[in-house]
Biopython code that builds the backbone (N, CA, C, O; Angstrom):
import numpy as np
from Bio.PDB.StructureBuilder import StructureBuilder

atoms = [
    (1, "MET", "N", (3.205, 1.380, -9.748)),
    (1, "MET", "CA", (3.213, 2.548, -8.905)),
    (1, "MET", "C", (3.243, 2.159, -7.430)),
    (1, "MET", "O", (3.861, 2.844, -6.615)),
    (2, "ILE", "N", (2.591, 1.085, -7.098)),
    (2, "ILE", "CA", (2.584, 0.631, -5.712)),
    (2, "ILE", "C", (4.010, 0.321, -5.275)),
    (2, "ILE", "O", (4.347, 0.491, -4.103)),
    (3, "PHE", "N", (4.860, -0.136, -6.213)),
    (3, "PHE", "CA", (6.237, -0.444, -5.857)),
    (3, "PHE", "C", (6.950, 0.771, -5.290)),
    (3, "PHE", "O", (7.733, 0.638, -4.350)),
    (4, "ILE", "N", (6.698, 1.950, -5.838)),
    (4, "ILE", "CA", (7.328, 3.173, -5.334)),
    (4, "ILE", "C", (6.942, 3.388, -3.886)),
    (4, "ILE", "O", (7.797, 3.689, -3.053)),
    (5, "VAL", "N", (5.686, 3.240, -3.582)),
    (5, "VAL", "CA", (5.212, 3.407, -2.211)),
    (5, "VAL", "C", (5.796, 2.321, -1.327)),
    (5, "VAL", "O", (6.274, 2.604, -0.229)),
    (6, "TRP", "N", (5.762, 1.081, -1.796)),
    (6, "TRP", "CA", (6.320, -0.015, -1.022)),
    (6, "TRP", "C", (7.774, 0.257, -0.716)),
    (6, "TRP", "O", (8.218, 0.063, 0.415)),
    (7, "ASN", "N", (8.518, 0.703, -1.703)),
    (7, "ASN", "CA", (9.938, 0.976, -1.510)),
    (7, "ASN", "C", (10.135, 2.072, -0.472)),
    (7, "ASN", "O", (11.045, 1.979, 0.351)),
    (8, "SER", "N", (9.306, 3.102, -0.492)),
    (8, "SER", "CA", (9.401, 4.167, 0.505)),
    (8, "SER", "C", (9.126, 3.639, 1.900)),
    (8, "SER", "O", (9.841, 3.976, 2.844)),
    (9, "ILE", "N", (8.101, 2.817, 2.040)),
    (9, "ILE", "CA", (7.771, 2.247, 3.342)),
    (9, "ILE", "C", (8.869, 1.289, 3.785)),
    (9, "ILE", "O", (9.316, 1.340, 4.930)),
    (10, "TYR", "N", (9.301, 0.425, 2.891)),
    (10, "TYR", "CA", (10.295, -0.586, 3.238)),
    (10, "TYR", "C", (11.601, 0.043, 3.695)),
    (10, "TYR", "O", (12.165, -0.368, 4.709)),
    (11, "THR", "N", (12.086, 1.034, 2.958)),
    (11, "THR", "CA", (13.358, 1.633, 3.325)),
    (11, "THR", "C", (13.249, 2.428, 4.620)),
    (11, "THR", "O", (14.245, 2.589, 5.326)),
    (12, "ARG", "N", (12.071, 2.922, 4.941)),
    (12, "ARG", "CA", (11.894, 3.685, 6.160)),
    (12, "ARG", "C", (11.787, 2.782, 7.384)),
    (12, "ARG", "O", (12.316, 3.122, 8.442)),
    (13, "TRP", "N", (11.115, 1.643, 7.264)),
    (13, "TRP", "CA", (10.848, 0.807, 8.450)),
    (13, "TRP", "C", (11.469, -0.579, 8.393)),
    (13, "TRP", "O", (11.449, -1.284, 9.402)),
    (14, "LYS", "N", (12.011, -0.997, 7.277)),
    (14, "LYS", "CA", (12.603, -2.329, 7.146)),
    (14, "LYS", "C", (11.666, -3.402, 7.685)),
    (14, "LYS", "O", (12.005, -4.120, 8.626)),
    (15, "MET", "N", (10.511, -3.503, 7.094)),
    (15, "MET", "CA", (9.470, -4.405, 7.580)),
    (15, "MET", "C", (9.888, -5.868, 7.414)),
    (15, "MET", "O", (10.487, -6.223, 6.398)),
    (16, "PRO", "N", (9.582, -6.723, 8.398)),
    (16, "PRO", "CA", (9.916, -8.141, 8.299)),
    (16, "PRO", "C", (9.010, -8.859, 7.305)),
    (16, "PRO", "O", (7.875, -8.445, 7.069)),
    (17, "ASN", "N", (9.524, -9.930, 6.732)),
    (17, "ASN", "CA", (8.755, -10.792, 5.831)),
    (17, "ASN", "C", (8.185, -10.065, 4.624)),
    (17, "ASN", "O", (7.173, -10.490, 4.065)),
    (18, "VAL", "N", (8.817, -8.983, 4.219)),
    (18, "VAL", "CA", (8.286, -8.226, 3.085)),
    (18, "VAL", "C", (8.300, -9.072, 1.825)),
    (18, "VAL", "O", (7.331, -9.056, 1.066)),
    (19, "LYS", "N", (9.371, -9.809, 1.586)),
    (19, "LYS", "CA", (9.433, -10.607, 0.366)),
    (19, "LYS", "C", (8.343, -11.667, 0.357)),
    (19, "LYS", "O", (7.754, -11.940, -0.689)),
    (20, "LYS", "N", (8.073, -12.255, 1.485)),
    (20, "LYS", "CA", (7.038, -13.275, 1.571)),
    (20, "LYS", "C", (5.650, -12.674, 1.357)),
    (20, "LYS", "O", (4.785, -13.302, 0.748)),
    (21, "ASN", "N", (5.444, -11.470, 1.854)),
    (21, "ASN", "CA", (4.118, -10.859, 1.837)),
    (21, "ASN", "C", (3.976, -9.718, 0.841)),
    (21, "ASN", "O", (3.006, -8.963, 0.912)),
    (22, "LEU", "N", (4.899, -9.576, -0.066)),
    (22, "LEU", "CA", (4.890, -8.452, -1.000)),
    (22, "LEU", "C", (3.599, -8.399, -1.823)),
    (22, "LEU", "O", (3.020, -7.327, -1.998)),
    (23, "LYS", "N", (3.157, -9.534, -2.319)),
    (23, "LYS", "CA", (1.929, -9.541, -3.125)),
    (23, "LYS", "C", (0.724, -9.111, -2.292)),
    (23, "LYS", "O", (-0.153, -8.396, -2.776)),
    (24, "GLN", "N", (0.691, -9.555, -1.029)),
    (24, "GLN", "CA", (-0.415, -9.162, -0.161)),
    (24, "GLN", "C", (-0.357, -7.670, 0.131)),
    (24, "GLN", "O", (-1.382, -6.989, 0.125)),
    (25, "MET", "N", (0.841, -7.166, 0.384)),
    (25, "MET", "CA", (0.985, -5.736, 0.661)),
    (25, "MET", "C", (0.546, -4.924, -0.550)),
    (25, "MET", "O", (-0.146, -3.916, -0.408)),
    (26, "GLU", "N", (0.944, -5.356, -1.724)),
    (26, "GLU", "CA", (0.552, -4.664, -2.951)),
    (26, "GLU", "C", (-0.972, -4.661, -3.106)),
    (26, "GLU", "O", (-1.561, -3.641, -3.463)),
    (27, "LYS", "N", (-1.600, -5.799, -2.836)),
    (27, "LYS", "CA", (-3.057, -5.908, -2.947)),
    (27, "LYS", "C", (-3.746, -4.997, -1.927)),
    (27, "LYS", "O", (-4.698, -4.294, -2.264)),
    (28, "VAL", "N", (-3.261, -5.012, -0.679)),
    (28, "VAL", "CA", (-3.845, -4.176, 0.376)),
    (28, "VAL", "C", (-3.754, -2.707, -0.012)),
    (28, "VAL", "O", (-4.745, -1.981, 0.065)),
    (29, "LEU", "N", (-2.570, -2.266, -0.428)),
    (29, "LEU", "CA", (-2.388, -0.852, -0.771)),
    (29, "LEU", "C", (-3.191, -0.461, -2.002)),
    (29, "LEU", "O", (-3.726, 0.645, -2.073)),
    (30, "THR", "N", (-3.276, -1.361, -2.969)),
    (30, "THR", "CA", (-4.065, -1.060, -4.166)),
    (30, "THR", "C", (-5.534, -0.872, -3.807)),
    (30, "THR", "O", (-6.167, 0.087, -4.248)),
    (31, "LEU", "N", (-6.071, -1.782, -3.012)),
    (31, "LEU", "CA", (-7.472, -1.656, -2.606)),
    (31, "LEU", "C", (-7.697, -0.385, -1.795)),
    (31, "LEU", "O", (-8.736, 0.261, -1.933)),
    (32, "TRP", "N", (-6.736, -0.022, -0.954)),
    (32, "TRP", "CA", (-6.864, 1.177, -0.120)),
    (32, "TRP", "C", (-6.816, 2.441, -0.974)),
    (32, "TRP", "O", (-7.611, 3.360, -0.780)),
    (33, "VAL", "N", (-5.878, 2.480, -1.920)),
    (33, "VAL", "CA", (-5.719, 3.670, -2.769)),
    (33, "VAL", "C", (-6.945, 3.863, -3.655)),
    (33, "VAL", "O", (-7.332, 4.995, -3.941)),
    (34, "GLU", "N", (-7.551, 2.773, -4.085)),
    (34, "GLU", "CA", (-8.770, 2.879, -4.886)),
    (34, "GLU", "C", (-9.899, 3.493, -4.075)),
    (34, "GLU", "O", (-10.878, 3.980, -4.639)),
    (35, "ASN", "N", (-9.766, 3.472, -2.752)),
    (35, "ASN", "CA", (-10.665, 4.173, -1.832)),
    (35, "ASN", "C", (-12.113, 3.700, -1.902)),
    (35, "ASN", "O", (-13.043, 4.484, -1.714)),
    (36, "ASN", "N", (-12.291, 2.429, -2.171)),
    (36, "ASN", "CA", (-13.664, 1.934, -2.217)),
    (36, "ASN", "C", (-13.887, 0.749, -1.279)),
    (36, "ASN", "O", (-14.918, 0.082, -1.361)),
    (37, "LYS", "N", (-12.928, 0.480, -0.387)),
    (37, "LYS", "CA", (-13.054, -0.628, 0.551)),
    (37, "LYS", "C", (-12.657, -0.173, 1.955)),
    (37, "LYS", "O", (-11.752, 0.644, 2.125)),
    (38, "THR", "N", (-13.350, -0.716, 2.954)),
    (38, "THR", "CA", (-12.956, -0.462, 4.339)),
    (38, "THR", "C", (-11.805, -1.403, 4.695)),
    (38, "THR", "O", (-11.494, -2.330, 3.946)),
    (39, "ARG", "N", (-11.183, -1.157, 5.834)),
    (39, "ARG", "CA", (-10.097, -2.025, 6.283)),
    (39, "ARG", "C", (-10.574, -3.460, 6.463)),
    (39, "ARG", "O", (-9.865, -4.401, 6.107)),
    (40, "GLN", "N", (-11.776, -3.630, 7.016)),
    (40, "GLN", "CA", (-12.316, -4.978, 7.222)),
    (40, "GLN", "C", (-12.601, -5.668, 5.891)),
    (40, "GLN", "O", (-12.315, -6.855, 5.734)),
    (41, "GLU", "N", (-13.164, -4.930, 4.933)),
    (41, "GLU", "CA", (-13.433, -5.506, 3.615)),
    (41, "GLU", "C", (-12.138, -5.923, 2.925)),
    (41, "GLU", "O", (-12.075, -6.973, 2.285)),
    (42, "ILE", "N", (-11.116, -5.097, 3.060)),
    (42, "ILE", "CA", (-9.813, -5.426, 2.475)),
    (42, "ILE", "C", (-9.284, -6.708, 3.106)),
    (42, "ILE", "O", (-8.799, -7.594, 2.402)),
    (43, "HIS", "N", (-9.375, -6.812, 4.428)),
    (43, "HIS", "CA", (-8.873, -8.004, 5.103)),
    (43, "HIS", "C", (-9.649, -9.253, 4.662)),
    (43, "HIS", "O", (-9.052, -10.313, 4.478)),
    (44, "GLU", "N", (-10.938, -9.140, 4.495)),
    (44, "GLU", "CA", (-11.739, -10.276, 4.034)),
    (44, "GLU", "C", (-11.304, -10.728, 2.641)),
    (44, "GLU", "O", (-11.258, -11.928, 2.370)),
    (45, "ILE", "N", (-10.988, -9.791, 1.762)),
    (45, "ILE", "CA", (-10.507, -10.114, 0.412)),
    (45, "ILE", "C", (-9.163, -10.831, 0.500)),
    (45, "ILE", "O", (-8.935, -11.818, -0.198)),
    (46, "ILE", "N", (-8.280, -10.336, 1.356)),
    (46, "ILE", "CA", (-6.958, -10.951, 1.523)),
    (46, "ILE", "C", (-7.103, -12.381, 2.044)),
    (46, "ILE", "O", (-6.431, -13.289, 1.554)),
    (47, "VAL", "N", (-7.966, -12.584, 3.022)),
    (47, "VAL", "CA", (-8.181, -13.929, 3.582)),
    (47, "VAL", "C", (-8.756, -14.863, 2.519)),
    (47, "VAL", "O", (-8.336, -16.016, 2.419)),
    (48, "LYS", "N", (-9.706, -14.380, 1.731)),
    (48, "LYS", "CA", (-10.285, -15.216, 0.668)),
    (48, "LYS", "C", (-9.231, -15.563, -0.388)),
    (48, "LYS", "O", (-9.225, -16.668, -0.931)),
    (49, "THR", "N", (-8.351, -14.617, -0.668)),
    (49, "THR", "CA", (-7.344, -14.818, -1.703)),
    (49, "THR", "C", (-6.196, -15.707, -1.237)),
    (49, "THR", "O", (-5.774, -16.599, -1.972)),
    (50, "TYR", "N", (-5.686, -15.479, -0.030)),
    (50, "TYR", "CA", (-4.470, -16.147, 0.435)),
    (50, "TYR", "C", (-4.705, -17.212, 1.514)),
    (50, "TYR", "O", (-3.767, -17.904, 1.910)),
    (51, "GLY", "N", (-5.932, -17.346, 1.985)),
    (51, "GLY", "CA", (-6.246, -18.389, 2.958)),
    (51, "GLY", "C", (-5.403, -18.297, 4.218)),
    (51, "GLY", "O", (-5.232, -17.218, 4.786)),
    (52, "HIS", "N", (-4.873, -19.449, 4.656)),
    (52, "HIS", "CA", (-4.098, -19.469, 5.898)),
    (52, "HIS", "C", (-2.750, -18.753, 5.779)),
    (52, "HIS", "O", (-2.081, -18.536, 6.789)),
    (53, "GLU", "N", (-2.348, -18.387, 4.574)),
    (53, "GLU", "CA", (-1.103, -17.641, 4.357)),
    (53, "GLU", "C", (-1.308, -16.124, 4.489)),
    (53, "GLU", "O", (-0.347, -15.358, 4.418)),
    (54, "SER", "N", (-2.552, -15.699, 4.679)),
    (54, "SER", "CA", (-2.834, -14.259, 4.709)),
    (54, "SER", "C", (-2.247, -13.595, 5.956)),
    (54, "SER", "O", (-2.118, -14.212, 7.014)),
    (55, "VAL", "N", (-1.899, -12.328, 5.794)),
    (55, "VAL", "CA", (-1.370, -11.563, 6.929)),
    (55, "VAL", "C", (-2.506, -11.223, 7.875)),
    (55, "VAL", "O", (-3.676, -11.232, 7.495)),
    (56, "SER", "N", (-2.145, -10.924, 9.108)),
    (56, "SER", "CA", (-3.162, -10.554, 10.095)),
    (56, "SER", "C", (-3.706, -9.167, 9.786)),
    (56, "SER", "O", (-3.095, -8.393, 9.050)),
    (57, "ILE", "N", (-4.852, -8.872, 10.355)),
    (57, "ILE", "CA", (-5.431, -7.539, 10.170)),
    (57, "ILE", "C", (-4.532, -6.483, 10.821)),
    (57, "ILE", "O", (-4.508, -5.336, 10.375)),
    (58, "ALA", "N", (-3.800, -6.857, 11.864)),
    (58, "ALA", "CA", (-2.864, -5.920, 12.504)),
    (58, "ALA", "C", (-1.740, -5.547, 11.545)),
    (58, "ALA", "O", (-1.350, -4.382, 11.465)),
    (59, "THR", "N", (-1.221, -6.531, 10.820)),
    (59, "THR", "CA", (-0.168, -6.255, 9.830)),
    (59, "THR", "C", (-0.718, -5.367, 8.719)),
    (59, "THR", "O", (-0.079, -4.397, 8.312)),
    (60, "GLN", "N", (-1.892, -5.706, 8.243)),
    (60, "GLN", "CA", (-2.530, -4.897, 7.202)),
    (60, "GLN", "C", (-2.709, -3.459, 7.681)),
    (60, "GLN", "O", (-2.404, -2.517, 6.949)),
    (61, "ASN", "N", (-3.198, -3.289, 8.898)),
    (61, "ASN", "CA", (-3.420, -1.944, 9.427)),
    (61, "ASN", "C", (-2.104, -1.189, 9.617)),
    (61, "ASN", "O", (-2.057, 0.031, 9.459)),
    (62, "ARG", "N", (-1.040, -1.914, 9.957)),
    (62, "ARG", "CA", (0.275, -1.271, 10.080)),
    (62, "ARG", "C", (0.733, -0.753, 8.717)),
    (62, "ARG", "O", (1.236, 0.366, 8.609)),
    (63, "TRP", "N", (0.556, -1.572, 7.679)),
    (63, "TRP", "CA", (0.913, -1.134, 6.331)),
    (63, "TRP", "C", (0.126, 0.113, 5.939)),
    (63, "TRP", "O", (0.681, 1.052, 5.368)),
    (64, "LEU", "N", (-1.155, 0.115, 6.245)),
    (64, "LEU", "CA", (-1.988, 1.263, 5.882)),
    (64, "LEU", "C", (-1.598, 2.501, 6.687)),
    (64, "LEU", "O", (-1.599, 3.609, 6.151)),
    (65, "ARG", "N", (-1.266, 2.326, 7.963)),
    (65, "ARG", "CA", (-0.803, 3.464, 8.782)),
    (65, "ARG", "C", (0.499, 4.034, 8.213)),
    (65, "ARG", "O", (0.678, 5.249, 8.133)),
    (66, "GLU", "N", (1.397, 3.136, 7.821)),
    (66, "GLU", "CA", (2.666, 3.584, 7.247)),
    (66, "GLU", "C", (2.437, 4.309, 5.926)),
    (66, "GLU", "O", (3.091, 5.311, 5.637)),
    (67, "TYR", "N", (1.506, 3.797, 5.128)),
    (67, "TYR", "CA", (1.177, 4.472, 3.874)),
    (67, "TYR", "C", (0.616, 5.860, 4.155)),
    (67, "TYR", "O", (1.020, 6.836, 3.522)),
    (68, "GLU", "N", (-0.307, 5.950, 5.095)),
    (68, "GLU", "CA", (-0.908, 7.243, 5.436)),
    (68, "GLU", "C", (0.128, 8.210, 6.007)),
    (68, "GLU", "O", (-0.054, 9.425, 5.931)),
    (69, "GLY", "N", (1.203, 7.687, 6.573)),
    (69, "GLY", "CA", (2.252, 8.530, 7.130)),
    (69, "GLY", "C", (3.210, 9.094, 6.088)),
    (69, "GLY", "O", (4.051, 9.934, 6.408)),
    (70, "LEU", "N", (3.089, 8.643, 4.852)),
    (70, "LEU", "CA", (3.955, 9.159, 3.793)),
    (70, "LEU", "C", (3.595, 10.600, 3.473)),
    (70, "LEU", "O", (2.473, 11.042, 3.722)),
    (71, "SER", "N", (4.542, 11.317, 2.927)),
    (71, "SER", "CA", (4.263, 12.692, 2.522)),
    (71, "SER", "C", (3.308, 12.695, 1.328)),
    (71, "SER", "O", (3.177, 11.700, 0.615)),
    (72, "GLU", "N", (2.658, 13.815, 1.134)),
    (72, "GLU", "CA", (1.720, 13.933, 0.015)),
    (72, "GLU", "C", (2.430, 13.746, -1.318)),
    (72, "GLU", "O", (1.849, 13.190, -2.250)),
    (73, "SER", "N", (3.678, 14.202, -1.426)),
    (73, "SER", "CA", (4.398, 14.041, -2.699)),
    (73, "SER", "C", (4.692, 12.569, -2.973)),
    (73, "SER", "O", (4.676, 12.147, -4.129)),
    (74, "GLU", "N", (4.961, 11.777, -1.927)),
    (74, "GLU", "CA", (5.172, 10.346, -2.128)),
    (74, "GLU", "C", (3.869, 9.655, -2.529)),
    (74, "GLU", "O", (3.872, 8.778, -3.393)),
    (75, "LYS", "N", (2.763, 10.044, -1.909)),
    (75, "LYS", "CA", (1.463, 9.472, -2.269)),
    (75, "LYS", "C", (1.068, 9.866, -3.680)),
    (75, "LYS", "O", (0.479, 9.068, -4.409)),
    (76, "LEU", "N", (1.386, 11.084, -4.067)),
    (76, "LEU", "CA", (1.041, 11.566, -5.397)),
    (76, "LEU", "C", (1.711, 10.726, -6.475)),
    (76, "LEU", "O", (1.151, 10.532, -7.553)),
    (77, "GLN", "N", (2.908, 10.227, -6.186)),
    (77, "GLN", "CA", (3.606, 9.378, -7.145)),
    (77, "GLN", "C", (2.878, 8.060, -7.363)),
    (77, "GLN", "O", (3.116, 7.378, -8.359)),
    (78, "ASP", "N", (2.000, 7.699, -6.447)),
    (78, "ASP", "CA", (1.254, 6.461, -6.553)),
    (78, "ASP", "C", (-0.070, 6.631, -7.290)),
    (78, "ASP", "O", (-0.773, 5.650, -7.533)),
    (79, "SER", "N", (-0.409, 7.841, -7.640)),
    (79, "SER", "CA", (-1.670, 8.086, -8.342)),
    (79, "SER", "C", (-1.457, 8.033, -9.851)),
    (79, "SER", "O", (-0.328, 7.931, -10.332)),
    (80, "ILE", "N", (-2.552, 8.104, -10.578)),
    (80, "ILE", "CA", (-2.492, 8.087, -12.039)),
    (80, "ILE", "C", (-1.774, 9.343, -12.516)),
    (80, "ILE", "O", (-2.043, 10.444, -12.036)),
    (81, "PHE", "N", (-0.869, 9.167, -13.456)),
    (81, "PHE", "CA", (-0.073, 10.280, -13.976)),
    (81, "PHE", "C", (-0.901, 11.126, -14.934)),
    (81, "PHE", "O", (-1.530, 10.608, -15.856)),
    (82, "HIS", "N", (-0.891, 12.439, -14.701)),
    (82, "HIS", "CA", (-1.556, 13.390, -15.588)),
    (82, "HIS", "C", (-0.533, 14.435, -16.022)),
    (82, "HIS", "O", (0.083, 15.094, -15.185)),
    (83, "TRP", "N", (-0.357, 14.582, -17.321)),
    (83, "TRP", "CA", (0.617, 15.539, -17.823)),
    (83, "TRP", "C", (0.340, 16.949, -17.334)),
    (83, "TRP", "O", (1.275, 17.707, -17.076)),
    (84, "LYS", "N", (-0.917, 17.312, -17.205)),
    (84, "LYS", "CA", (-1.250, 18.681, -16.795)),
    (84, "LYS", "C", (-0.863, 18.964, -15.341)),
    (84, "LYS", "O", (-0.828, 20.120, -14.920)),
    (85, "LEU", "N", (-0.573, 17.909, -14.578)),
    (85, "LEU", "CA", (-0.169, 18.091, -13.175)),
    (85, "LEU", "C", (1.334, 17.915, -12.985)),
    (85, "LEU", "O", (1.798, 17.732, -11.859)),
    (86, "LEU", "N", (2.079, 17.966, -14.046)),
    (86, "LEU", "CA", (3.511, 17.693, -14.009)),
    (86, "LEU", "C", (4.252, 18.526, -12.965)),
    (86, "LEU", "O", (5.141, 18.007, -12.291)),
    (87, "ASP", "N", (3.908, 19.797, -12.819)),
    (87, "ASP", "CA", (4.583, 20.660, -11.842)),
    (87, "ASP", "C", (4.365, 20.185, -10.411)),
    (87, "ASP", "O", (5.233, 20.392, -9.562)),
    (88, "SER", "N", (3.258, 19.570, -10.127)),
    (88, "SER", "CA", (2.967, 19.153, -8.760)),
    (88, "SER", "C", (3.612, 17.824, -8.382)),
    (88, "SER", "O", (3.581, 17.447, -7.210)),
    (89, "TYR", "N", (4.194, 17.103, -9.338)),
    (89, "TYR", "CA", (4.743, 15.776, -9.042)),
    (89, "TYR", "C", (6.093, 15.813, -8.357)),
    (89, "TYR", "O", (6.531, 14.795, -7.820)),
    (90, "ASP", "N", (6.759, 16.939, -8.357)),
    (90, "ASP", "CA", (8.054, 17.066, -7.668)),
    (90, "ASP", "C", (9.078, 16.062, -8.189)),
    (90, "ASP", "O", (9.826, 15.459, -7.420)),
    (91, "ILE", "N", (9.095, 15.894, -9.509)),
    (91, "ILE", "CA", (10.079, 14.985, -10.127)),
    (91, "ILE", "C", (10.924, 15.720, -11.123)),
    (91, "ILE", "O", (11.805, 15.126, -11.744)),
]
sb = StructureBuilder()
sb.init_structure("model")
sb.init_model(0)
sb.init_chain("A")
sb.init_seg("    ")
for serial, (resi, resn, name, xyz) in enumerate(atoms, 1):
    if name == "N":
        sb.init_residue(resn, " ", resi, " ")
    sb.init_atom(name, np.array(xyz, "f"), 0.0, 1.0, " ", f" {name:<3s}", serial, name[0])
structure = sb.get_structure()
């Protein structure tokens, strides 16, 4: 599901180094969508996981700003699918 969001962000802004940092972006967005980590906590997890290869907190915050800038229907596609909400998915 994160791929759908990533694709929306990527096609809108053509972010540099996306292929190199795709796994980090996926991890950042997953932690953010789960809504149980602050931006600083997410960055600490990324640094622990990727070490000196980790993206800066500025890059992480840019990804999160871009995610927050998506429409609600695009964000909804990134949530868990529920058959009873089928009408609201706009698909």
